[in-house]
C-alpha positions as CSV (number, residue, x, y, z in Angstrom):
1,X,74.3,138.9,85.5
2,X,77.3,140.7,84.5
3,X,80.6,138.5,84.0
4,X,82.4,140.9,86.8
5,X,79.5,139.2,89.0
6,X,79.3,135.6,87.4
7,X,83.4,135.3,87.7
8,X,83.5,136.7,91.6
9,X,80.2,134.1,92.4
10,X,82.2,131.1,90.5
11,X,85.1,131.8,92.7
12,X,83.9,132.3,95.6
13,X,82.0,128.7,95.4
14,X,85.3,127.3,94.7
15,X,86.8,128.8,98.0
16,X,83.7,128.1,99.9
17,X,83.8,124.3,98.6
18,X,87.6,123.9,99.4
19,X,87.1,125.4,102.8
20,X,84.3,123.0,103.6
21,X,86.7,120.1,102.6
22,X,89.5,121.0,104.9
23,X,87.3,121.4,107.5
24,X,89.0,124.4,109.2
25,X,89.9,127.7,109.0
26,X,92.2,128.8,106.5
27,X,93.0,132.7,107.2
28,X,94.5,132.7,103.7
29,X,91.3,131.8,101.9
30,X,89.7,134.3,103.5
31,X,92.4,136.8,102.4
32,X,91.1,135.9,98.8
33,X,87.6,136.4,99.5
34,X,88.4,139.7,100.2
35,X,90.1,140.3,97.0
36,X,87.2,139.4,94.6
37,X,85.5,142.7,94.5
38,X,88.9,144.5,93.5
39,X,89.7,141.3,91.1
40,X,87.0,141.1,89.3
41,X,87.3,144.9,87.9
42,X,89.4,144.1,85.3
43,X,90.4,140.9,82.9
44,X,94.0,140.9,83.9
45,X,93.0,141.4,87.8
46,X,90.9,137.7,87.2
47,X,93.5,136.0,85.6
48,X,96.2,137.3,88.7
49,X,93.6,136.4,91.0
50,X,93.2,133.1,89.5
51,X,96.6,132.3,89.0
52,X,97.7,133.2,92.8
53,X,94.8,130.8,94.3
54,X,95.8,128.4,92.1
55,X,98.9,128.1,93.0
56,X,98.0,128.7,96.9
57,X,95.9,125.9,96.4
58,X,98.5,123.7,94.9
59,X,101.5,124.3,98.0
60,X,100.3,121.8,100.3
61,X,98.9,118.4,100.8
62,X,95.6,118.9,102.5
63,X,95.0,121.7,100.0
64,X,95.5,119.7,97.1
65,X,93.5,117.1,98.7
66,X,90.3,119.4,99.3
67,X,90.7,120.5,96.2
68,X,90.6,117.0,94.5
69,X,87.5,116.2,96.2
70,X,86.1,119.5,95.4
71,X,86.9,118.6,91.6
72,X,85.6,114.8,91.9
73,X,82.4,116.1,92.8
74,X,82.4,119.1,90.0
75,X,83.6,117.0,87.1
76,X,81.0,114.6,86.7
77,X,78.4,117.4,86.4
78,X,81.0,119.5,84.1
79,X,81.1,116.1,81.9
80,X,77.2,116.0,81.5
81,X,76.9,119.8,80.4
82,X,80.0,119.3,78.4
83,X,78.4,116.5,76.7
84,X,74.8,117.8,76.1
85,X,76.6,120.8,74.5
86,X,78.6,118.5,71.8
87,X,75.8,116.8,70.9
88,X,74.0,120.1,70.4
89,X,76.9,121.4,68.5
90,X,77.0,117.8,66.3
91,X,74.0,118.2,65.5
92,X,74.2,121.3,63.7
93,X,77.3,121.0,61.8
94,X,77.2,118.4,58.6
95,X,78.2,114.8,59.0
96,X,81.9,114.0,58.6
97,X,82.7,110.8,57.0
98,X,85.9,110.3,58.0
99,X,87.7,107.8,60.2
100,X,87.8,107.5,63.2
101,X,91.1,107.4,64.2
102,X,92.3,109.6,60.9
103,X,95.7,111.5,61.6
104,X,94.7,115.4,61.8
105,X,97.2,118.0,60.7
106,X,98.1,120.8,63.3
107,X,98.1,123.7,61.1
108,X,100.5,125.4,63.9
109,X,103.2,122.9,63.4
110,X,102.4,121.3,60.3
111,X,102.9,117.8,62.3
112,X,100.5,114.6,62.1
113,X,98.4,113.9,65.3
114,X,96.1,111.1,66.2
115,X,92.6,111.9,65.9
116,X,90.2,111.6,69.0
117,X,89.3,108.0,68.6
118,X,93.1,107.2,70.1
119,X,92.9,107.2,73.9
120,X,95.6,107.0,76.7
121,X,95.1,103.2,78.0
122,X,95.6,102.4,81.5
123,X,98.9,100.3,81.1
124,X,100.3,103.8,79.4
125,X,98.7,106.1,82.1
126,X,100.6,104.1,84.7
127,X,103.9,103.4,83.2
128,X,103.9,107.3,82.4
129,X,103.1,107.7,86.0
130,X,106.0,105.7,87.2
131,X,108.4,107.6,85.4
132,X,107.1,110.6,87.0
133,X,106.5,109.3,90.8
134,X,110.2,108.1,91.3
135,X,111.0,111.8,91.3
136,X,110.8,114.4,94.5
137,X,108.3,116.4,95.7
138,X,107.8,120.0,94.0
139,X,109.2,122.9,95.9
140,X,106.5,124.6,98.2
141,X,104.1,126.7,96.3
142,X,105.1,125.0,93.0
143,X,102.9,122.6,91.1
144,X,103.3,119.0,91.6
145,X,103.4,117.0,88.2
146,X,103.3,113.8,90.6
147,X,99.6,114.4,91.1
148,X,98.5,115.2,87.7
149,X,100.1,112.0,86.8
150,X,98.2,110.2,89.3
151,X,95.0,111.9,88.5
152,X,95.8,110.2,84.8
153,X,95.4,106.8,86.3
154,X,92.5,108.2,88.2
155,X,90.6,108.3,85.4
156,X,90.6,104.1,85.0
157,X,89.9,103.3,88.5
158,X,86.1,102.2,88.0
159,X,86.9,100.5,84.7
160,X,90.3,98.9,85.3
161,X,90.5,98.4,88.8
162,X,92.5,95.5,88.8
163,X,95.5,96.8,87.2
164,X,95.4,100.2,89.2
165,X,95.4,98.1,92.6
166,X,99.1,97.2,92.5
167,X,99.9,100.7,91.9
168,X,98.0,101.8,94.6
169,X,99.6,99.2,96.9
170,X,102.9,100.7,95.8
171,X,102.8,104.3,95.9
172,X,100.4,104.1,98.8
173,X,103.5,102.6,100.7
174,X,105.8,105.4,99.7
175,X,107.7,106.9,102.1
176,X,106.5,110.2,100.5
177,X,103.9,111.6,102.7
178,X,102.8,114.3,99.9
179,X,102.7,111.2,97.4
180,X,100.4,108.9,100.0
181,X,98.3,111.7,100.3
182,X,97.7,112.0,96.3
183,X,97.3,108.1,96.2
184,X,94.8,108.3,98.9
185,X,92.5,111.7,97.9
186,X,92.6,110.2,94.3
187,X,93.0,106.2,93.9
188,X,92.1,104.2,97.1
189,X,89.5,106.3,97.9
190,X,87.5,106.0,94.5
191,X,88.5,102.3,94.3
192,X,86.8,102.1,97.6
193,X,83.7,103.8,96.1
194,X,83.2,101.9,93.2
195,X,84.7,98.3,94.2
196,X,84.5,97.7,97.7
197,X,83.7,94.0,98.3
198,X,86.6,93.2,95.9
199,X,89.6,95.3,97.1
200,X,88.7,96.1,100.8
201,X,89.6,92.6,102.3
202,X,92.8,93.1,99.9
203,X,93.3,96.4,102.0
204,X,93.1,94.5,105.4
205,X,95.6,92.2,104.9
206,X,98.0,94.7,103.1
207,X,97.9,97.5,105.8
208,X,98.5,94.6,108.4
209,X,102.3,94.0,106.6
210,X,102.5,98.2,105.7
211,X,102.6,101.3,108.4
212,X,102.5,103.4,105.4
213,X,99.6,102.1,103.6
214,X,97.9,102.2,106.9
215,X,98.6,106.1,107.3
216,X,97.6,106.0,103.5
217,X,94.2,104.5,104.3
218,X,93.8,106.5,107.1
219,X,93.7,109.8,104.6
220,X,90.7,108.4,103.1
221,X,86.9,109.4,103.2
222,X,84.1,106.9,102.9
223,X,82.4,107.6,99.7
224,X,80.1,105.8,97.6
225,X,80.0,102.1,98.5
226,X,82.6,102.7,101.3
227,X,79.6,104.8,103.1
228,X,77.1,102.4,103.1
229,X,75.6,100.6,105.8
230,X,77.8,97.3,107.1
231,X,80.8,98.5,104.8
232,X,80.7,102.2,106.7
233,X,81.5,100.0,110.0
234,X,84.4,97.8,108.5
235,X,85.8,100.9,106.6
236,X,86.0,102.4,110.4
237,X,86.8,99.6,112.1
238,X,89.8,99.1,109.6
239,X,91.0,103.3,110.4
240,X,90.9,102.5,114.3
241,X,93.6,99.6,113.2
242,X,95.4,101.5,111.3
243,X,95.8,104.3,113.6
244,X,97.3,101.6,116.1
245,X,99.4,100.1,113.7
246,X,100.7,103.9,112.9
247,X,101.1,104.4,116.8
248,X,103.2,101.0,117.2
249,X,106.0,102.2,114.5
250,X,106.3,105.7,114.9
């Protein structure tokens, strides 16, 4: 398959998947579909198209939510492919006996950087996000760094749920609607996907005193454990309660 055809197939999949996550017609996405043939012709046009689509998908909360859900499904597959590729490369390269956390000199700057063994922990991710979330949403059509900060916290939901839960309650109760959408899509959905039994009772209690957190939960979809058997019924029941809470306080 030619590069241009592979490129078109990739971006058509992105557009179709995001459209499916939105669940309603988005005329602008049809416009992007119509641009694919022309955009595929040259590398410069391909880059321009990708940049335009990225800006559009980051321009409104419901599009960011759809994109985040699409990426959540694609990332595990991509990680598996990457891990397989890395393993193959490692098998082909000579063994290196250096220390796991040995500093590496960046030849472009002359500065030392930490080796691959040094990773951000959950407290660092939360602290970094807290500094950014206190700001304001990005201007219309601009990338919002607050979503990127929350994505870094998202990486710890499965393994460090107790540390992430207070963060969810705090920022899921924010008066900023776009911020609540990010917390719902990137954090609360994941938490209930992996740790439903532990945290759903806490959520049931918290939403009774926070209409904003109730609204955050209304933005969540049933994933993983949240969509199983009785859990799904409890999920739907609480969302019905949250709709009443939201109506009563609006």
